[in-house]
Structure formats: C-alpha cells, structure tokens
N, C-alpha and C positions, 0 to 999 in steps of 0.2 A: 504494500500500500504506500503510495506516494505521500510523504510528509510535506504538504504544501507550505507550511510555516517556515520551512528551511529554504524555500525557493523564492518567496516573495520578498519585497523590500523589508529589511529588518524593522524599519520604523512603523510598519503596518501591524506588526504582531502585538496583540494586546488591545488594539483599538476596536471599539464596537461600532458596527454600522448603524445608521439611523433606522429606528424601528417605529413606524407610524402608529402601531397599536391596532386594536380591532377596527374594522371598517364600519361605516354607517349601517350597512345592511346587517352586519353581525350584531351590532348594538341594538338595532330595532328589533331583531328577532329575539335576542336574549331578554330584553325588557318588555316585550310586547307593545312596542310603540309604533305609531304610524309615521311620526316625524321626529327628528332630532335637530335642534338648532346648533350649528357649529360656531360656537363662540370661542374656540380654542386655537385657531390657526391664523387669525388675522387676515383672512380673505375679505374682500370687499363685499359685504352682505347686501349691498344695493345692486349688485350685478354688473355686467359689462356696460361700458358707456354706450349711448345710442349710436347705431351705425356699425358697431363692431361685428355683430353676428351676421348682418347682411353681407358685410365684406368677406367674412369667412365662407359663406355659402357661395358667393360669386367666384371665389378663388378655387374652389374644389375642382372645377373643370380643368385647372392647370396642374393638378397634383402629379401628373406624369413628368413634369419638368423639374429639373434642379432649380433652386431659387436664386440664381446668380443675379438676375436683374431686380427681383423683389428685394434681395438683400441690400443692393445699392440704393434702391428707392427708400427703404427704411432709414438707412444711414443719412440720406439727404433730408428726409422728413424730420428726423430728430435734430439734425444740425440746424435746419431752418427754424424749428421751434425754439431752440436754445440760443440761436444767433451765434453759432460756433462754426468753425471750418469742418467740413465732413470728415477730414482726416483725423479728427479727435474722437470720433464715435466708433465704438467696437461692439457690434451686436453680438448677442449670445442667447442661448436658451435658458435664460433666468439668471438671477444673481448667484445661485449656487454654482453654476458653471463658471461664472466669472471669478468667484472666490478661489476655485481650484486653479483657474488659469493664472491668476495673479500669484498664488502660492508657488506654482511650478515654474513661473517665469523668474522669480526672485530667489527662492529658498534653495540653499544647498545643505547637505548633511551638516548638522551641528550648528547651523545658524540659529539665532534667537529671534523670537517674535514676542511682542507685548500685546496683551488683550485686557480690556476692562473685565471686571467681575461684579455683578453679572452682566452678560450681554448675549448675543446670538452665539450658540454653541459651535456652529460650523467653522468659525475662524480658527479656533484651537484645534479642532479635530483634523481639518484639512492641513493645517500647518504642521501638526505632529506627524501626519501621514507622509508629508514631504520630507520629513527628517529634522524638523526644527525643534528646538527647546522652547517651550511655552512658558512665559512669565506672566502671571496674572496680577493685576493691580486693582484692589478694591475700589468701588465707587465711594463717593463721599455724599452723604445725605441723599442717596438715591440718584445722584447725578454723576456723570463721568468726571473723574478727577484728572483733568488734562495736564496740570503741572506734574502730578505724580506719574502719569504715563510718559511724559517727556523725560522726567528724571530716570525712570526705569530704562527707557531707551538708551540714555547716555551711560548709565552705570553698567548695563548688561550688554552694550554693544549691539543693539537690536538691528535687524535688517528691515523688519516691518513692524508698524504699529497699527492695529486694527481699531477703527472708530466707527461706531454705529450711531447715526444722528438723523432723526430722533432715535434714542436708544431703545432696544428691545431687551427686556420686558418693561421698562419703567416709563417710556414715552417722553423722557426728558430731552430738552433741546439745548444744544451748545450755543452760547452767545458769541457774537462777533469778536468781542475783545478776548474772550477765552481762546477762540480759535487762532487769532493772530498771535497771541502769546505762545501758544503751543507750537505753532509752526516755526516761529523764530527760535524756540528752545530745542527743536529736534536736532540731534547730532548729525554730522555729515554721514552720508551713505545710509541713512534711515529714511524709509518711505512711509507716508501716512496713507493707508487704504481706507477710504470712507464709504461705508455702506449707507446709502441714502434711500433705502427702500420706501421709507415713509415720508420722504421729503415733501411731497405734494400735499400731504395732509396738514402740514405746519403753516402757521400764519405767515404769509409772504413778507410781512414787515419784520418778522422776528428770525426767520431762518437765515443761515449763512449762505451766501452765494460764493461757491468755491471755484467756479469756472475761471475767473481771472488768475487764480493761483496756478491752475493747470496750464493756461496759455503762457504764463510768465516763466514756466519751466521749474516751478517749485516742486518738491518731491511729494506729489499728491496724485492719487488715482481715485476716481469717483465711480461707484457702482450704483446703478439704478435699475428699476424694474417696472414692467407693465402688470405685475401680479397684484398690486395693491389698489391704488385709486382708480386704475383703468379697468379693474375687474376681470383680468385675463389670467388668473393664476393657473388655470387648467391648460393654457396654451403654451406656457413656458417661454417668456420673452423678456429680455433685459438688454442692457447695454452698459459699457464702460465709457467714461469720459477721460481720455488720457492725452498727454502731449503727443503731437504727431510723430516724434522720434521714438516714443515708447509703444504706440499703438501697434505697429507691425510685429513687435515681439509677442504681444498678446495674441495676435492672429496666428503666429507661428505655432504657439502652444495649443490653441483651439483647433478642432477639426474644421475643415473648410465648410462654409455654409451650414452651420450647425443649427439653424433655425428653420422651421418648416414654413411653407408658403402661407398656410392659413393663419399662423401667428403673425407673420409679417404683414399680411393684409389687414388683420385686426388692429395692429399697432398703428399703421398708417391712417386707418379710419378714425381712430381716437384722436390723433394729432391734427386731423383736418378741421376739428372744431374745438380749439383750446378753451373756448368759453365753457364747454361742458366740464372740463377738468375743475375749473373754479367753482362751478355749481355743485359738483360732487364734494369738493372740499367743504363748502358751506353746509351741505347736508350732513356730512360726517361730523363736523364740529358741533352742530346742533344736537345730533344724537348723542355725542360724547358728553355734552353739557347736561342733557336730560338724564343720562345714566348716572352721572356724578351727583346730580341733585337727588335722584331717587334713592341711591344707596346712602347718601347723607341723611335723608329723611328716615331711613331705617336704622340709623345709628352707626354707620360704617364710614370710614375715611377712604378716599382715593387720592392718588397722586396726580398733580397737574400733568396733563399729557398733551402732546402735539402730534400724536399718531392716531390710528383708528382703533385704539384699545385703551382700556383703563386697568391700572393695577389697584386692586381693592383690598384693603385690610379687613379680613374677616375674623381673625383671631382663632386660636385653637388649631384643630387638625384640618388643614386645608385640603389634604388628599381625601379624607373622609367626606368632607363637604362636597368636593367635586364628584365623588362617587354617588352621593345622594342626589345631586343635580342631574346626573345622567339618567337616573330612574325617572326623573320628571321631564326628561326630554331636552336637557341643555348640556352641552359640552363646554367646559372651561379649562384653563391651564392652571394646575396647582402651582403656587409660588415655590413650594418646596423643591420642585424640579430645577429651579434656578438658585436654590439656597436662600429663598425668601419665605421661610416658614410663616404660616398665618396669613398669607396673601393669596389672591387668585388674579389671573390676567383674563380680562374679558374683552372680546371683540365687540365693537359697537355696530349697530345696525338700525333699521327702520324703527321709529318711535314705538309702534305697537309691540314689537318684539322686545324692546328695552323695558317697556312697562310690565310685560308678562314675566320677563326674566327677573326683574327687581323684586316683584312680589314673591316669586318662588325662592329667590335667594334669601329673602328675609325669613321666610318660613323654615327653610332648610337650616339656616344658621341657628335659629332658636332651637330646633330639634337637636342639632349636633352639640351645641353648647349645653343643652339640658342633659 
C-alpha cells in the first residue's frame, strides 16, 4: 500500500481540508424541516443582482467555447468600473483561488507569514500548505491591531501579511490613518495581501481606497469577489487588483482561463448597472441595523459591522445555541469556531427573515441559559 504522506509536500501533512458539514438536504431530512435559512456562510441573502441570471442563460449557448474573449471582457469591465488600467485586474474563480495563487507566487519553504486572530481561516491554512511558518497576532478590542501586525512582520521577517477588511468574523473596518501607518511601518520585502470580500458593503465614506497604493507600486495586493454583494457565490468569480508588473506572475500560477463563461457573463451584467450595487449596499445596511436593534431589544450586544453579518454576544454555550437554532430552521456560525466563545456570527438578510430569526434567537437563548 502506497504511503501517500511520504510523497506529498511535507508541509501538507497534518493539515485538515475544509469540511463544509452536513448539506441543507441532510439537515432538512434529519430535523424534519421544509426550509432552513442559511445565516452561517455570509452569502448575499437578497440574491443575484438584477440582470445576472438572464446573462447566464444567454451565455449557455456559448458553453462549447473556451472563455478567452469573455475573460478579457470581464477584465475590461472591472477596470472601467474601478477606473484602473486593465493590466491591474486578474480574474479568478473566487477569492479562495486567489489566496492560493498569491501564496504560491510569494511563499517559499520556511518563509513566514503574519495573520490576525481571529480572521478568515484560509490564509493560515493555504500559507502553511505552501510551506510557510504562520505567526498569529491577536486583535485588539475586536479590531485588527495593525501596529502589532507590522511589528510582527518586522520582528519575524515576514514575507506576507494577510489583512481582511472588513474583517471576518467581526465586521470591523480599518481606518484610513491606521492603514497609512501600517503600510509605512511594513518592513522591506513584506507584502500586504488585503482580502476585501466585503468591501462593497462598507460605507463609501469610511472604507479605505487602496487602488492608489497598488498603482504607486506599494507592496499591496487586493483580493475581491462577486460572491458577496453581487450575489454570485455559486458561480465562483473574483479578481485581484495588482500592479501591472506583478499581475503576470499571478496569471502564471493560475491555470489559464480558470473562470467559466456563465460566471463571466454574470459579472459583466452586474457591473453594467453600478447603481444596483449601491442599492444593495443600502438594503444590507438597513437589514444589519434592524438585526442589531432586534437583538439589543432582546438583551444581547452586537459589534459594529460594515459587512453583511453581525457578531452577536449570546453568552454561554454558543455551539449548543447554534444546534438549537438548527432545529428551528436557522443556521448560524458559532463564535467558538473562531475562538470567540459566547458569540455567534449571523448573516443579514431581508427584514422579515431578520424578524423571525431574532424572535427564535431570543427564545432559544433563554432555553439554553435556563
């Protein structure tokens, strides 16, 4: 019998693959439910932006062709929307693919990367799989501690520093002054990789615009997605914003034309009407404020968030509470999975759903605490 662990990269041994857990159909069958509300994965519960599904249907007739022209068309559409040169846009099949591409572009065996704690777990996993040593820096008051991240990058000689803004799972946003100080404090040969998956949900007057840093040749790579505010998580579409001299290296690491034609068509359709993006942001912000108010009325605190989710302090056994909510038809993310015991992360959605969820959460919390 072949011992595969002796043949694969040594850095992969001991790492666990991502396991999504039971499917919705399995959970519905197990608990006798007709429907389950997915409030655990931060998909956009308002659905795809108008026009995206029609674009997918129209593109299916071209499924026999490789997406070379469609790939270029998306790059041009994103560049036009952002007012950037097309050479700075690197399409990919989601941010997860870009995280892997960045890691394998920069990391060599025994390099060091710095990640906040808590944050999105894939940064550490992919970096470790590429052979890096992962240094974790605790957040301060539920916000990224950028000075501490820069200090760790200097003291540890880090190659990459991963930044999620707004951060997952807290929803906190980095300020412009914080970002400028962090970038100036980074040591030579360290690169800041900024995951901006939830960027479009943030108040435009408060979020940091990092494109000028990229164009100026600062050590910054931006990762963005169509999975969140555009409502296309099932189509797997994202892009990096990188300096024109870096972008070709990312394309070398990625397989050619790794995005399918349907996803590319949906992405172009979303960008054809940018006013819809702003309207979705307002919808999500109103739903987030409603949920925050409802949980406060029930005696629970939530953190200020600029994403499409809230981190809610429920106290006690958050995993048990999440299990009770499943029985009532709601999936949430237990905070203990991030090292935040006594909290849950909840995706926001249409107001009627938020009202139903808040009522069930209050009832379940009383039962678990009792």
